[in-house]
C-alpha positions as CSV (number, residue, x, y, z in Angstrom):
1,M,291.9,-8.5,-36.9
2,T,292.9,-7.6,-33.4
3,E,293.9,-10.3,-30.9
4,W,291.1,-12.4,-29.3
5,P,292.8,-14.7,-26.8
6,E,289.7,-16.3,-25.6
7,V,289.2,-18.2,-28.9
8,G,292.9,-18.6,-29.7
9,M,293.2,-15.7,-32.2
10,I,296.6,-14.7,-30.8
11,A,299.9,-15.6,-32.3
12,M,302.2,-15.8,-29.3
13,G,302.0,-15.2,-25.6
14,S,298.3,-15.7,-24.8
15,P,297.4,-14.9,-21.2
16,N,295.9,-18.4,-21.2
17,D,299.2,-20.1,-22.1
18,P,300.6,-22.1,-19.1
19,K,303.7,-21.2,-17.2
20,P,306.7,-23.5,-17.6
21,S,307.2,-26.1,-15.0
22,I,308.3,-29.7,-14.6
23,K,308.4,-32.3,-11.9
24,I,309.9,-35.8,-12.4
25,K,309.6,-38.8,-10.0
26,D,311.5,-42.0,-10.6
27,G,312.1,-40.9,-14.2
28,V,308.5,-40.2,-14.9
29,I,307.1,-36.7,-15.6
30,V,304.4,-36.2,-13.0
31,E,303.8,-32.5,-13.6
32,M,304.3,-30.4,-16.8
33,D,303.5,-26.7,-17.3
34,G,301.3,-26.5,-14.3
35,R,299.3,-29.7,-14.9
36,T,299.6,-32.9,-13.0
37,H,299.8,-36.2,-14.8
38,E,296.2,-36.9,-13.9
39,E,295.2,-33.7,-15.7
40,F,297.2,-34.4,-18.9
41,D,295.2,-34.7,-22.1
42,F,296.5,-37.4,-24.5
43,N,298.9,-35.0,-26.3
44,E,300.5,-34.2,-23.0
45,I,300.7,-37.8,-22.0
46,F,302.4,-38.6,-25.3
47,I,304.8,-35.7,-25.1
48,A,305.7,-36.4,-21.4
49,K,306.3,-40.1,-22.1
50,Y,308.1,-40.0,-25.4
51,G,309.0,-36.4,-26.2
52,I,311.1,-35.1,-23.3
53,N,314.5,-36.3,-22.2
54,T,313.9,-36.8,-18.5
55,K,317.6,-37.3,-17.8
56,V,318.3,-33.6,-18.5
57,A,314.9,-32.0,-18.2
58,E,315.2,-30.5,-14.7
59,E,318.6,-29.1,-15.6
60,M,317.4,-27.5,-18.8
61,M,314.2,-26.2,-17.4
62,A,316.1,-24.4,-14.7
63,M,317.8,-22.3,-17.3
64,S,316.2,-18.9,-18.0
65,A,314.4,-18.5,-21.3
66,V,316.5,-15.5,-22.3
67,D,319.8,-17.5,-21.7
68,I,318.5,-20.3,-23.9
69,A,317.5,-17.8,-26.6
70,R,321.0,-16.3,-26.5
71,M,322.5,-19.8,-27.0
72,I,320.5,-20.1,-30.3
73,V,322.1,-17.0,-31.8
74,D,325.6,-17.3,-30.2
75,I,328.0,-18.6,-32.9
76,N,330.2,-19.9,-30.1
77,V,327.5,-22.4,-28.9
78,P,327.5,-25.4,-31.3
79,R,324.2,-26.7,-32.7
80,E,324.4,-30.0,-30.8
81,K,324.4,-28.2,-27.5
82,V,321.2,-26.3,-28.3
83,V,319.6,-29.5,-29.5
84,R,320.5,-31.1,-26.1
85,V,318.9,-28.2,-24.2
86,F,315.7,-28.3,-26.2
87,S,315.4,-32.1,-25.7
88,G,314.7,-31.3,-22.0
89,L,312.2,-28.5,-22.4
90,T,308.4,-28.5,-22.0
91,P,306.1,-26.8,-24.6
92,A,305.5,-23.7,-22.4
93,K,309.3,-23.3,-21.9
94,I,310.0,-23.5,-25.6
95,A,307.3,-20.9,-26.2
96,A,308.9,-18.6,-23.7
97,V,312.3,-19.0,-25.4
98,V,311.0,-18.2,-28.8
99,D,309.2,-15.1,-27.4
100,E,312.7,-13.7,-26.5
101,L,313.8,-13.5,-30.1
102,N,313.0,-11.0,-32.8
103,V,312.7,-12.2,-36.4
104,V,316.3,-11.4,-37.3
105,E,317.5,-13.4,-34.4
106,M,315.2,-16.2,-35.4
107,M,316.6,-16.2,-38.9
108,M,320.1,-16.4,-37.4
109,G,318.9,-19.4,-35.4
110,V,317.4,-21.1,-38.4
111,Q,320.7,-20.7,-40.3
112,K,322.5,-22.4,-37.5
113,M,319.9,-25.0,-36.4
114,R,318.5,-26.5,-39.6
115,A,319.4,-30.2,-39.7
116,R,320.9,-30.6,-43.2
117,R,323.8,-28.4,-44.1
118,T,322.6,-28.0,-47.7
119,P,319.3,-26.2,-48.3
120,A,316.8,-27.5,-50.8
121,N,313.3,-27.0,-52.1
122,Q,310.0,-28.7,-52.9
123,A,307.4,-28.0,-55.6
124,H,303.7,-28.6,-56.2
125,V,302.9,-30.1,-59.6
126,T,299.1,-30.2,-60.2
127,N,296.5,-29.1,-62.7
128,T,292.8,-28.5,-62.7
129,Q,292.1,-31.2,-65.3
130,D,294.4,-33.8,-63.6
131,N,295.9,-34.1,-67.1
132,P,298.7,-36.8,-66.8
133,V,300.6,-35.7,-69.8
134,L,300.8,-32.1,-68.8
135,M,301.6,-33.1,-65.2
136,A,304.6,-35.2,-66.4
137,A,305.9,-32.3,-68.5
138,D,305.5,-29.9,-65.6
139,A,307.2,-32.3,-63.2
140,A,310.2,-32.5,-65.6
141,E,310.4,-28.7,-65.9
142,A,310.2,-28.3,-62.1
143,T,313.0,-30.8,-61.4
144,C,315.1,-29.4,-64.2
145,Y,315.1,-26.2,-62.0
146,G,316.5,-28.2,-59.2
147,F,313.6,-29.1,-56.9
148,A,314.7,-32.1,-54.7
149,E,311.1,-33.1,-54.0
150,I,307.8,-32.7,-55.9
151,E,304.3,-33.4,-54.7
152,T,300.9,-33.5,-56.4
153,T,297.2,-33.8,-55.4
154,V,294.0,-34.2,-57.3
155,A,291.0,-32.3,-58.6
156,V,289.1,-35.6,-58.8
157,F,290.1,-38.2,-56.2
158,N,290.0,-41.2,-58.5
159,Y,292.8,-39.7,-60.6
160,G,295.3,-40.3,-57.8
161,P,297.3,-43.2,-59.3
162,F,297.7,-41.4,-62.7
163,N,299.0,-38.3,-60.9
164,A,301.5,-40.4,-59.0
165,L,302.6,-42.0,-62.2
166,A,303.1,-38.6,-63.9
167,L,305.4,-37.4,-61.1
168,L,307.3,-40.7,-61.0
169,I,308.1,-40.5,-64.7
170,G,308.3,-36.7,-65.3
171,G,310.3,-36.0,-62.1
172,Q,313.1,-38.5,-63.0
173,V,313.3,-37.0,-66.6
174,G,314.1,-33.5,-65.3
175,R,316.3,-34.4,-62.3
176,P,317.3,-38.0,-61.5
177,G,317.1,-38.5,-57.8
178,V,314.0,-36.4,-57.1
179,L,311.6,-37.7,-54.5
180,W,307.8,-37.4,-55.2
181,Q,304.5,-37.9,-53.4
182,D,300.8,-37.9,-54.0
183,S,298.7,-36.1,-51.4
184,L,295.6,-38.2,-50.9
185,E,293.7,-40.0,-48.2
186,E,296.2,-41.6,-45.9
187,S,295.5,-45.3,-46.7
188,I,295.7,-44.6,-50.5
189,E,299.0,-42.7,-50.0
190,L,300.4,-45.7,-48.1
191,E,299.3,-48.1,-50.7
192,L,300.8,-46.1,-53.6
193,G,304.0,-45.9,-51.6
194,M,304.1,-49.6,-50.9
195,R,303.7,-50.2,-54.7
196,G,306.7,-48.0,-55.4
197,L,304.5,-45.4,-57.2
198,T,305.4,-42.7,-54.7
199,A,308.6,-42.2,-52.6
200,Y,307.5,-40.2,-49.6
201,A,304.5,-38.8,-47.7
202,E,304.0,-35.6,-45.7
203,T,300.3,-34.9,-45.4
204,V,299.9,-36.9,-42.1
205,S,298.5,-34.2,-39.8
206,V,299.0,-33.7,-36.1
207,Y,297.2,-31.2,-33.9
208,G,297.9,-29.3,-30.7
209,T,294.6,-30.0,-28.9
210,E,292.9,-33.3,-28.1
211,R,289.5,-32.2,-29.5
212,V,290.9,-31.3,-32.9
213,F,292.7,-34.7,-33.0
214,I,289.4,-36.5,-32.1
215,D,287.5,-34.6,-34.8
216,G,290.0,-36.1,-37.2
217,D,289.4,-39.6,-35.9
218,D,293.0,-39.8,-34.7
219,T,295.3,-39.8,-31.7
220,P,299.1,-39.4,-31.4
221,W,299.3,-43.2,-31.1
222,S,297.4,-43.8,-34.4
223,K,299.6,-41.3,-36.2
224,G,302.7,-42.9,-34.7
225,F,301.5,-46.3,-35.9
226,L,301.0,-44.9,-39.4
227,A,304.4,-43.4,-39.4
228,S,305.9,-46.8,-38.5
229,A,303.9,-48.4,-41.4
230,Y,305.6,-46.0,-43.9
231,A,309.1,-46.4,-42.4
232,S,308.9,-50.2,-42.3
233,R,308.3,-50.2,-46.0
234,G,311.1,-47.9,-46.8
235,I,309.0,-44.8,-47.5
236,K,310.2,-41.5,-46.3
237,M,307.6,-39.5,-44.4
238,R,307.1,-36.5,-42.2
239,F,304.1,-35.1,-40.3
240,T,302.3,-31.9,-41.1
241,S,301.1,-29.2,-38.8
242,G,301.0,-25.4,-38.6
243,T,300.1,-22.4,-36.5
244,G,296.4,-21.6,-36.6
245,S,295.0,-25.1,-37.4
246,E,293.4,-25.4,-34.0
247,V,291.7,-22.0,-34.0
248,Q,290.6,-22.6,-37.5
249,M,288.9,-25.8,-36.4
250,G,287.3,-24.1,-33.4
251,Y,289.1,-25.8,-30.5
252,A,292.2,-23.8,-29.6
253,E,291.2,-23.8,-25.9
254,G,292.2,-20.1,-25.7
255,K,295.9,-20.9,-26.2
256,S,298.2,-19.1,-28.5
257,M,298.8,-20.5,-32.0
258,L,302.6,-21.0,-31.4
259,Y,302.1,-22.7,-28.1
260,L,299.8,-25.3,-29.7
261,E,302.1,-25.7,-32.7
262,I,305.0,-26.4,-30.3
263,K,303.0,-29.3,-29.0
264,C,302.6,-30.6,-32.6
265,I,306.4,-30.4,-33.1
266,M,307.0,-32.2,-29.9
267,L,304.5,-34.9,-30.9
268,T,306.4,-35.4,-34.1
269,K,309.6,-35.8,-32.3
270,A,308.0,-38.1,-29.8
271,A,306.6,-40.3,-32.6
272,G,310.1,-40.8,-34.0
273,V,309.3,-39.2,-37.3
274,Q,312.2,-37.7,-39.2
275,G,310.6,-34.3,-39.9
276,L,307.7,-31.9,-40.1
277,Q,306.0,-29.8,-42.8
278,N,305.1,-26.7,-40.9
279,G,305.0,-22.9,-41.4
280,S,301.2,-22.7,-41.0
281,I,300.7,-24.4,-44.4
282,S,297.0,-24.2,-45.4
283,C,296.2,-22.2,-42.3
284,I,298.5,-19.3,-43.1
285,G,295.6,-16.8,-43.5
286,V,294.9,-17.2,-39.7
287,P,298.2,-16.2,-38.2
288,A,298.7,-13.7,-41.0
289,G,295.6,-11.9,-39.8
290,V,296.8,-11.2,-36.3
291,P,299.6,-9.1,-34.9
292,G,303.0,-10.9,-34.9
293,G,301.5,-13.8,-36.8
294,I,304.2,-14.2,-39.5
295,R,306.8,-13.9,-36.7
296,A,305.1,-16.9,-35.0
297,V,305.3,-18.9,-38.3
298,L,309.1,-18.3,-38.4
299,G,309.2,-19.3,-34.7
300,E,307.6,-22.7,-35.5
301,N,310.2,-23.3,-38.2
302,L,313.0,-22.5,-35.7
303,V,311.6,-24.8,-33.0
304,T,311.4,-27.7,-35.5
305,A,315.1,-27.2,-36.3
306,C,316.0,-26.9,-32.6
307,L,314.3,-30.2,-31.9
308,D,316.6,-31.7,-34.6
309,L,313.8,-32.4,-37.1
310,E,313.8,-32.0,-40.9
311,N,311.8,-28.8,-41.6
312,A,309.7,-28.3,-44.8
313,S,309.0,-24.7,-43.9
314,G,305.8,-23.8,-45.8
315,N,305.7,-20.8,-48.1
316,D,303.2,-22.8,-50.0
317,Q,299.6,-21.6,-49.7
318,T,299.1,-18.0,-50.7
319,F,297.7,-15.6,-48.1
320,S,297.8,-12.1,-49.6
321,H,297.5,-10.2,-52.9
322,S,300.4,-8.0,-51.7
323,D,303.7,-8.9,-53.4
324,M,305.5,-7.1,-50.6
325,R,303.8,-9.2,-47.9
326,R,304.3,-12.5,-49.7
327,T,308.0,-11.7,-50.3
328,A,308.5,-10.6,-46.7
329,R,307.0,-13.9,-45.5
330,L,309.2,-15.9,-47.9
331,L,312.5,-14.2,-47.2
332,M,312.6,-15.3,-43.6
333,Q,313.2,-18.9,-44.8
334,F,314.8,-18.0,-48.1
335,L,317.7,-16.1,-46.6
336,P,318.8,-18.4,-43.7
337,G,317.9,-21.5,-45.7
338,T,315.8,-24.5,-44.4
339,D,315.7,-28.1,-45.4
340,F,312.9,-27.3,-47.8
341,I,312.4,-23.5,-48.2
342,T,309.0,-24.0,-49.8
343,S,306.7,-27.0,-49.4
344,G,305.9,-26.3,-52.0
345,Y,306.5,-23.8,-54.7
346,S,303.8,-24.0,-57.4
347,A,305.6,-25.3,-60.5
348,T,302.5,-24.4,-62.5
349,P,300.5,-21.2,-62.8
350,N,298.5,-20.7,-59.6
351,K,295.3,-21.2,-61.5
352,D,296.3,-24.8,-62.0
353,N,297.4,-25.3,-58.4
354,M,295.1,-27.7,-56.6
355,F,296.7,-27.0,-53.2
356,A,294.7,-23.7,-53.3
357,G,297.5,-21.6,-54.8
358,S,301.1,-21.1,-53.6
359,N,302.9,-18.1,-52.2
360,V,305.1,-18.3,-55.3
361,D,304.4,-19.9,-58.7
362,I,306.1,-20.6,-62.0
363,D,305.6,-17.0,-63.1
364,D,308.0,-16.0,-60.2
365,I,310.8,-18.4,-61.2
366,D,313.0,-15.8,-62.9
367,D,312.6,-13.4,-59.9
368,W,313.5,-16.3,-57.5
369,L,316.7,-17.1,-59.5
370,I,317.6,-13.4,-59.8
371,I,317.2,-12.8,-56.0
372,Q,319.5,-15.8,-55.4
373,R,322.0,-14.1,-57.7
374,D,321.5,-10.7,-56.2
375,L,322.1,-11.8,-52.6
376,K,324.5,-14.7,-53.3
377,V,322.1,-17.1,-51.6
378,D,321.4,-20.7,-52.5
379,A,317.6,-21.2,-52.1
380,G,317.6,-24.6,-53.7
381,L,316.9,-23.7,-57.4
382,V,319.2,-23.5,-60.4
383,P,318.8,-21.6,-63.8
384,S,317.9,-23.5,-66.9
385,S,317.7,-22.6,-70.6
386,E,314.5,-22.5,-72.6
387,E,316.0,-25.1,-74.9
388,K,316.6,-27.5,-72.0
389,I,313.1,-27.0,-70.6
390,I,311.5,-27.7,-73.9
391,E,313.7,-30.8,-74.3
392,V,312.8,-32.3,-70.9
393,R,309.1,-31.5,-71.2
394,N,308.9,-33.3,-74.5
395,K,310.8,-36.3,-73.2
396,A,308.6,-36.6,-70.1
397,A,305.4,-36.4,-72.3
398,R,306.8,-39.1,-74.7
399,A,307.8,-41.3,-71.7
400,M,304.3,-41.1,-70.3
401,Q,302.9,-41.9,-73.8
402,A,305.1,-45.0,-73.9
403,V,304.2,-46.2,-70.5
404,F,300.5,-45.7,-71.2
405,T,300.9,-47.8,-74.3
406,E,302.9,-50.6,-72.6
407,L,300.5,-50.8,-69.7
408,G,297.3,-50.7,-71.8
409,L,296.1,-47.4,-70.4
410,P,294.1,-44.9,-72.5
411,A,296.2,-43.7,-75.4
412,I,298.2,-40.4,-75.3
413,T,298.2,-38.9,-78.7
414,D,301.1,-37.2,-80.5
415,E,298.9,-34.0,-80.4
416,E,298.9,-34.2,-76.6
417,V,302.6,-34.7,-76.4
418,E,303.2,-31.6,-78.6
419,A,300.7,-29.6,-76.6
420,A,302.3,-30.6,-73.3
421,T,305.8,-29.7,-74.5
422,Y,304.8,-26.0,-74.9
423,A,301.8,-25.7,-72.6
424,Y,301.6,-22.9,-70.1
425,S,298.5,-24.3,-68.3
426,S,295.8,-26.9,-68.6
427,D,293.9,-24.5,-70.8
428,D,296.4,-25.3,-73.6
429,M,295.8,-29.1,-73.5
430,P,293.4,-31.1,-75.7
431,A,290.5,-32.6,-73.7
432,R,290.8,-36.2,-72.5
433,D,288.0,-38.6,-71.7
434,K,287.8,-38.1,-68.0
435,V,285.4,-41.1,-67.3
436,R,287.8,-43.4,-69.2
437,D,290.8,-42.0,-67.4
438,T,289.5,-42.2,-63.9
439,K,288.4,-45.8,-64.5
440,A,291.9,-46.6,-65.9
441,A,293.6,-44.9,-62.9
442,Q,291.6,-47.0,-60.5
443,D,292.4,-50.0,-62.6
444,I,296.1,-49.4,-61.8
445,L,295.3,-50.3,-58.2
446,K,293.1,-53.3,-59.2
447,R,295.7,-54.8,-61.5
448,G,298.4,-54.5,-58.8
449,I,300.7,-52.4,-61.0
450,T,303.9,-51.4,-59.2
451,G,307.0,-49.3,-59.8
452,L,308.7,-52.4,-61.3
453,D,306.0,-52.6,-64.0
454,V,306.7,-48.9,-64.8
455,I,310.5,-49.6,-65.0
456,K,309.9,-52.5,-67.4
457,A,307.6,-50.5,-69.5
458,L,310.1,-47.6,-69.8
459,A,312.9,-49.9,-70.7
460,K,310.9,-51.8,-73.3
461,Q,309.8,-48.6,-74.9
462,G,313.4,-47.1,-75.2
463,F,313.6,-44.9,-72.1
464,A,316.4,-46.9,-70.4
465,D,317.8,-43.9,-68.6
466,V,314.5,-43.0,-67.0
467,A,313.9,-46.7,-66.1
468,N,317.3,-46.8,-64.4
469,S,316.5,-43.7,-62.4
470,V,313.2,-45.1,-61.2
471,L,315.0,-48.4,-60.4
472,S,317.6,-46.5,-58.4
473,I,314.8,-45.0,-56.2
474,Q,313.3,-48.5,-55.6
475,K,316.8,-49.7,-54.6
476,Q,317.0,-46.9,-52.1
477,R,313.7,-48.2,-50.6
478,V,315.5,-51.4,-49.7
479,A,318.7,-49.7,-48.5
480,G,316.7,-47.3,-46.3
481,D,319.2,-44.5,-46.3
482,Y,316.6,-41.9,-47.1
483,L,314.8,-42.6,-43.8
484,H,317.5,-40.6,-42.1
485,T,316.6,-37.1,-41.0
486,S,316.4,-34.6,-43.8
487,T,317.4,-36.9,-46.7
488,I,317.4,-35.9,-50.3
489,F,319.4,-37.4,-53.2
490,D,321.9,-35.8,-55.6
491,T,321.6,-36.7,-59.3
492,D,323.8,-39.7,-58.8
493,F,321.5,-41.0,-56.1
494,N,323.9,-40.4,-53.2
495,P,321.9,-39.5,-50.1
496,I,322.4,-36.1,-48.6
497,A,321.1,-36.1,-45.0
498,A,321.7,-34.8,-41.5
499,V,323.9,-37.8,-40.8
500,N,326.4,-37.2,-43.6
501,D,325.7,-33.5,-44.3
502,L,325.1,-32.2,-40.8
503,N,324.7,-28.4,-40.5
504,D,328.0,-27.1,-39.1
505,Y,327.3,-23.3,-39.1
506,Q,329.1,-21.5,-36.3
507,G,329.5,-18.0,-37.7
508,P,331.4,-16.4,-40.6
509,G,333.6,-18.8,-42.6
510,T,331.6,-21.9,-41.5
511,G,328.5,-23.7,-42.7
512,Y,327.0,-23.9,-46.2
513,R,328.0,-21.2,-48.6
514,A,327.1,-20.5,-52.2
515,E,330.6,-20.9,-53.7
516,G,332.7,-22.7,-56.3
517,E,330.8,-24.4,-59.1
518,R,327.5,-24.0,-57.4
519,W,327.9,-20.2,-57.2
520,K,328.9,-20.2,-60.9
521,Q,325.7,-22.1,-61.7
522,L,323.5,-19.7,-59.7
523,Q,325.0,-16.8,-61.5
524,T,324.2,-18.2,-65.0
525,I,320.6,-16.9,-65.4
526,R,319.3,-16.9,-68.9
527,Q,318.9,-13.1,-69.0
528,A,322.5,-12.4,-68.2
529,I,324.5,-10.7,-70.9
530,R,327.9,-12.1,-71.5
531,P,330.9,-10.2,-72.8
532,E,330.9,-12.3,-75.9
533,D,327.3,-11.3,-76.6
534,L,328.3,-7.6,-76.9
């Protein structure tokens, strides 16, 4: 549709967006973006108190927006200098800076400003039947392709603990060191995390206007408290937001989508959370429907990086039947690289994706791998052979069968294991007794089953290697290393984060490159013809 600023149907530069300004008295922000402290809503109070470095704010706000924008793309200006500048900017000033950049310049900025040097990727693993055997096999296949994180959700809420268990087991079969989560209601997510049945959370939403926050029965302080609850128990977490959420919920206050999203990013920073899932996420159809909307989505990813946060950059929910549009939207994160290029990639056919379908699904995996090879770009995934995929799918299904047996859960038959090994979708699986399964899933919570019970079950049933992988993740919960910004693990459980793998891009010859053994691995797609094959 055409722009409609009065209701917030405008991607960037609404005539109703405030003009940048700041006044500080005795170290306290008393005016921000044309509003006095007495006029602040609770988002602005939180941002002004916790989200802006008042020691440098007046200096940074005095710089012109175009000069700051040029710093972002200037290879001679190091990342840390840009981060320091952004620490002193208000929401309106940041919006003005982003509006000076075209999409190519934004991509240059993302390449330089992402927190972690090494790009990675995240996958969705779900199915319409909440079938735990299939879910474990799909999780193993996904992680065999190199996904560093996997997440699930449910078709039926009571299945939640089974789905968490499926990703816990299947994920470690395909790639030791993978992190996993179960997207549910927040208190259940936290309980599963505390029990060691999940390793991180990201569906903790923040919003750019007070009214939308109130509709969700939340405030910035309640979200900050929840974040500290996760962190205090060694669970990695990030907030979620995205351009278009406020207009979609009817309370955009006539402001542009990007301006309100910048407030969300600053709230995340102010709450002390390590990162943000943004890139419009489930609201992508809203910015995609107005002029410059996909540019604004890239802009929010860039701002997240400039504020020194981990960025899971969307490319998840589908928004168009056009392959060209979906690819154009993807390449703006694929090419420069983000902390998680998708959040996530559907590791199942989209018909089984309970997150409403992804921009890319398992049918696109060969294209993804070939584009990496074509362009010599590492977008977080690696080739695998059909034989290896069958092997890990079968092992994950058998491991689930063993754990269900040991924990006294409804039996998984050999027929189900065989079906899950080769299944394309949930249509290929034998039916399970859903009433019995949902009762058993809830019984996991009532019985107090934890990750340690799963470890013991795996070890007792002959899956010592998987048990050791799950145990290694539980150890990391105690160490706390993966609470650093942008942490993932390699397959030996060494943390890779912004503290020990900080992005050092400053132009040609610097930063992360697809080279050496990694480049050889990316080249080895299964369709490639070798000289010895001729």
